[in-house]
PLY file of the C-alpha trace (Angstrom):
ply
format ascii 1.0
element vertex 259
property float x
property float y
property float z
element edge 258
property int vertex1
property int vertex2
end_header
59.29 -83.76 -26.29
57.22 -80.69 -25.47
54.06 -79.77 -27.32
52.46 -76.49 -28.20
48.70 -76.25 -28.67
47.79 -77.27 -32.23
47.55 -74.38 -34.67
44.03 -74.44 -36.02
43.58 -73.68 -39.71
41.34 -74.73 -42.53
44.15 -76.94 -43.84
44.53 -78.65 -40.45
40.78 -79.19 -40.17
40.69 -80.72 -43.65
43.60 -83.04 -42.88
42.05 -84.23 -39.61
38.76 -84.92 -41.39
40.65 -86.76 -44.13
42.42 -88.84 -41.47
39.09 -89.79 -39.91
37.79 -90.85 -43.32
40.84 -93.01 -43.96
40.82 -94.57 -40.49
37.15 -95.56 -40.88
38.20 -97.88 -43.69
41.56 -99.48 -44.52
44.10 -96.66 -45.05
46.87 -98.82 -46.42
44.52 -100.37 -48.97
43.28 -96.92 -50.00
46.88 -95.76 -50.41
47.62 -98.83 -52.56
50.17 -100.43 -50.24
48.43 -103.79 -49.75
48.51 -105.24 -53.25
51.51 -107.35 -54.34
52.80 -104.45 -56.43
51.99 -101.98 -53.66
54.04 -103.93 -51.12
57.03 -103.90 -53.47
56.63 -100.16 -54.02
56.49 -99.57 -50.26
59.64 -101.58 -49.56
61.55 -99.78 -52.29
60.34 -96.40 -51.08
61.33 -97.17 -47.49
64.82 -98.22 -48.60
65.29 -95.02 -50.60
64.14 -92.79 -47.75
66.22 -94.63 -45.16
69.33 -94.48 -47.35
68.75 -90.82 -48.20
68.48 -89.94 -44.52
71.49 -92.11 -43.69
69.51 -93.89 -40.98
71.58 -96.15 -38.75
71.60 -97.43 -35.17
71.55 -94.49 -32.78
70.36 -91.90 -35.34
67.95 -89.32 -33.89
65.18 -89.16 -36.50
61.94 -87.23 -36.90
59.34 -88.83 -39.16
56.59 -86.47 -40.34
53.17 -87.74 -41.39
53.72 -91.27 -40.15
50.05 -92.25 -40.61
49.46 -95.86 -39.58
53.15 -96.41 -38.87
53.66 -98.80 -41.78
56.78 -96.99 -42.97
57.85 -96.28 -39.37
58.13 -100.03 -38.81
60.38 -100.34 -41.86
62.52 -97.38 -40.82
62.88 -98.82 -37.32
64.69 -101.84 -38.78
67.70 -99.56 -39.34
68.09 -99.23 -35.55
67.38 -95.50 -35.62
65.50 -93.82 -32.76
62.36 -92.37 -34.31
59.98 -89.67 -33.17
56.94 -90.03 -35.44
54.18 -87.42 -35.71
50.90 -87.22 -37.58
47.97 -84.80 -37.45
45.39 -87.63 -37.24
44.73 -89.16 -33.79
42.88 -92.02 -35.46
45.85 -92.96 -37.65
48.29 -92.58 -34.74
46.13 -95.02 -32.75
46.70 -97.58 -35.50
50.42 -96.82 -35.48
50.69 -97.37 -31.72
48.82 -100.66 -32.08
51.79 -102.02 -34.04
53.62 -102.46 -30.75
56.96 -101.08 -31.91
59.50 -100.87 -29.05
58.80 -97.80 -26.96
62.47 -97.22 -26.21
63.10 -96.79 -29.94
59.89 -95.37 -31.45
57.47 -92.76 -30.09
54.24 -91.64 -31.75
52.52 -88.27 -31.26
49.29 -86.99 -32.81
50.19 -83.39 -33.62
50.52 -81.36 -36.82
54.17 -80.90 -37.64
53.75 -77.14 -37.86
52.48 -77.02 -34.24
54.78 -79.40 -32.39
57.83 -78.22 -30.51
60.27 -81.11 -30.64
63.58 -81.73 -28.96
66.15 -81.50 -31.73
68.48 -81.32 -33.33
67.82 -84.33 -35.53
70.22 -86.34 -37.65
67.45 -86.80 -40.22
63.90 -85.69 -40.93
62.02 -88.11 -43.14
58.60 -89.01 -44.48
56.57 -90.64 -47.23
54.05 -88.53 -49.15
53.66 -85.81 -46.52
55.27 -82.49 -47.54
52.55 -81.95 -50.15
49.98 -81.95 -47.31
51.77 -79.12 -45.46
52.45 -75.42 -45.76
55.53 -76.18 -47.84
57.59 -73.04 -47.25
57.00 -72.91 -43.49
57.56 -76.64 -43.08
60.85 -76.68 -44.99
62.09 -73.74 -42.93
61.20 -75.59 -39.75
62.96 -78.75 -40.95
66.10 -76.75 -41.66
66.01 -75.28 -38.14
65.51 -78.71 -36.53
68.39 -80.45 -38.31
71.84 -80.65 -36.81
74.66 -79.35 -39.02
75.11 -81.90 -41.82
71.72 -83.42 -40.94
69.56 -84.60 -43.85
65.99 -84.55 -45.07
64.75 -87.53 -47.08
61.26 -87.83 -48.56
59.22 -89.40 -51.33
56.54 -87.14 -52.78
54.09 -87.18 -55.74
55.37 -85.92 -59.07
52.99 -83.36 -60.62
54.20 -84.27 -64.13
52.86 -87.81 -63.76
49.51 -87.99 -65.63
47.60 -89.71 -62.81
48.95 -87.34 -60.15
48.13 -84.34 -62.35
44.53 -85.50 -62.84
44.13 -86.26 -59.13
45.01 -82.67 -58.27
43.00 -81.03 -61.05
39.88 -83.26 -60.79
39.91 -84.05 -57.06
36.16 -83.37 -56.89
35.46 -86.62 -58.78
34.42 -89.54 -56.51
37.19 -91.89 -57.62
39.76 -89.37 -56.34
38.21 -89.22 -52.85
41.53 -90.35 -51.33
43.02 -86.94 -52.24
42.57 -84.41 -49.43
41.32 -80.88 -50.30
44.60 -78.99 -49.90
47.27 -81.44 -50.99
49.52 -80.55 -53.88
52.34 -82.21 -55.83
55.78 -81.09 -56.97
57.80 -80.35 -60.06
61.36 -81.24 -59.21
63.17 -78.22 -60.66
61.13 -75.63 -58.77
61.33 -77.64 -55.54
65.12 -77.91 -55.90
65.40 -74.14 -56.32
63.28 -73.61 -53.21
65.42 -75.97 -51.12
68.63 -74.22 -52.20
67.13 -70.81 -51.50
66.32 -71.94 -47.95
69.94 -72.94 -47.40
69.96 -76.68 -48.13
72.92 -78.16 -50.00
73.56 -81.46 -51.80
70.00 -81.26 -53.11
68.95 -84.39 -55.02
65.48 -84.79 -56.51
65.10 -87.90 -58.61
61.95 -89.13 -60.41
61.14 -92.79 -59.75
58.31 -95.32 -59.56
56.52 -96.70 -62.60
55.04 -99.73 -60.83
51.34 -99.02 -60.33
49.76 -100.63 -57.24
47.14 -102.36 -59.41
49.74 -104.13 -61.57
48.82 -107.86 -61.71
51.28 -110.09 -59.88
52.41 -111.88 -63.07
53.27 -108.58 -64.76
55.27 -107.13 -61.87
58.71 -108.34 -63.12
58.01 -106.96 -66.61
56.78 -103.58 -65.36
59.64 -103.29 -62.87
62.16 -103.88 -65.66
60.44 -101.45 -68.01
60.15 -98.94 -65.18
63.88 -99.10 -64.50
64.52 -98.22 -68.15
61.98 -95.37 -68.13
63.46 -93.95 -64.92
66.85 -93.66 -66.62
65.75 -92.26 -69.99
65.89 -88.47 -70.32
62.39 -87.21 -70.96
60.35 -90.24 -69.92
61.80 -90.26 -66.40
60.17 -86.89 -65.73
56.73 -88.56 -65.83
57.48 -91.10 -63.09
54.91 -91.35 -60.32
57.06 -90.09 -57.46
60.02 -87.91 -56.58
62.79 -89.01 -54.23
64.04 -85.93 -52.37
67.15 -85.58 -50.24
69.12 -82.56 -49.09
71.51 -81.60 -46.33
71.81 -78.74 -43.87
75.33 -77.35 -44.27
78.01 -77.58 -41.61
77.62 -74.94 -38.89
80.25 -72.56 -40.23
78.51 -72.47 -43.63
75.17 -71.79 -41.96
76.67 -68.76 -40.18
78.10 -67.43 -43.42
74.72 -67.75 -45.13
72.86 -66.00 -42.27
0 1
1 2
2 3
3 4
4 5
5 6
6 7
7 8
8 9
9 10
10 11
11 12
12 13
13 14
14 15
15 16
16 17
17 18
18 19
19 20
20 21
21 22
22 23
23 24
24 25
25 26
26 27
27 28
28 29
29 30
30 31
31 32
32 33
33 34
34 35
35 36
36 37
37 38
38 39
39 40
40 41
41 42
42 43
43 44
44 45
45 46
46 47
47 48
48 49
49 50
50 51
51 52
52 53
53 54
54 55
55 56
56 57
57 58
58 59
59 60
60 61
61 62
62 63
63 64
64 65
65 66
66 67
67 68
68 69
69 70
70 71
71 72
72 73
73 74
74 75
75 76
76 77
77 78
78 79
79 80
80 81
81 82
82 83
83 84
84 85
85 86
86 87
87 88
88 89
89 90
90 91
91 92
92 93
93 94
94 95
95 96
96 97
97 98
98 99
99 100
100 101
101 102
102 103
103 104
104 105
105 106
106 107
107 108
108 109
109 110
110 111
111 112
112 113
113 114
114 115
115 116
116 117
117 118
118 119
119 120
120 121
121 122
122 123
123 124
124 125
125 126
126 127
127 128
128 129
129 130
130 131
131 132
132 133
133 134
134 135
135 136
136 137
137 138
138 139
139 140
140 141
141 142
142 143
143 144
144 145
145 146
146 147
147 148
148 149
149 150
150 151
151 152
152 153
153 154
154 155
155 156
156 157
157 158
158 159
159 160
160 161
161 162
162 163
163 164
164 165
165 166
166 167
167 168
168 169
169 170
170 171
171 172
172 173
173 174
174 175
175 176
176 177
177 178
178 179
179 180
180 181
181 182
182 183
183 184
184 185
185 186
186 187
187 188
188 189
189 190
190 191
191 192
192 193
193 194
194 195
195 196
196 197
197 198
198 199
199 200
200 201
201 202
202 203
203 204
204 205
205 206
206 207
207 208
208 209
209 210
210 211
211 212
212 213
213 214
214 215
215 216
216 217
217 218
218 219
219 220
220 221
221 222
222 223
223 224
224 225
225 226
226 227
227 228
228 229
229 230
230 231
231 232
232 233
233 234
234 235
235 236
236 237
237 238
238 239
239 240
240 241
241 242
242 243
243 244
244 245
245 246
246 247
247 248
248 249
249 250
250 251
251 252
252 253
253 254
254 255
255 256
256 257
257 258
């Protein structure tokens, strides 16, 4: 893997500062992954992303925004070879401390927009990262880095979810300090149109996730069951907390025709 010098921008500076703030505390607790409900949410999310990217032994995978490597460790169980990048050196240090096998997983502290990686990749994946990036430029770069028929697979915040909406609109309030200054969220229809315009096919964007990290342990089975119903009801599903996103780069001959 070769690296270009990081592209400095206000967004990059904000994200590095946000990474330092997170690393000074307990990032996974701040993100809500350490509670009983949070651990269940994380495992489900990792399964969805791994399945969407068709991860398997020998797959050449790029993970963007790997943070502390919590999801990287789950993805590595598929046997895929993973190149994991994050803009925060402090979070990457925590990821390396996990001791994942170096012949399977490599970590680099670079912004995705500024790293020159050795593709093509079978899959490009991540959890809650695209909304931190320059979306248009990043999606274009992902398309270029995928092999023909390669896939992207992500989970991202759903702007139609009430909590996510308030986080973005009232981020100046102290109880939303975990939201970085430039991060956004997505509405699935507009994101799907953007992906198709950039050349992706087999675009699937599916709302999911009604299990809040603060759900008491005894209520988890009830909320999971209710959440499954809400995720499948037209109307209510649009307010789920997250969006599962997958899409494919077309076969090479279709890419040429579209060029």
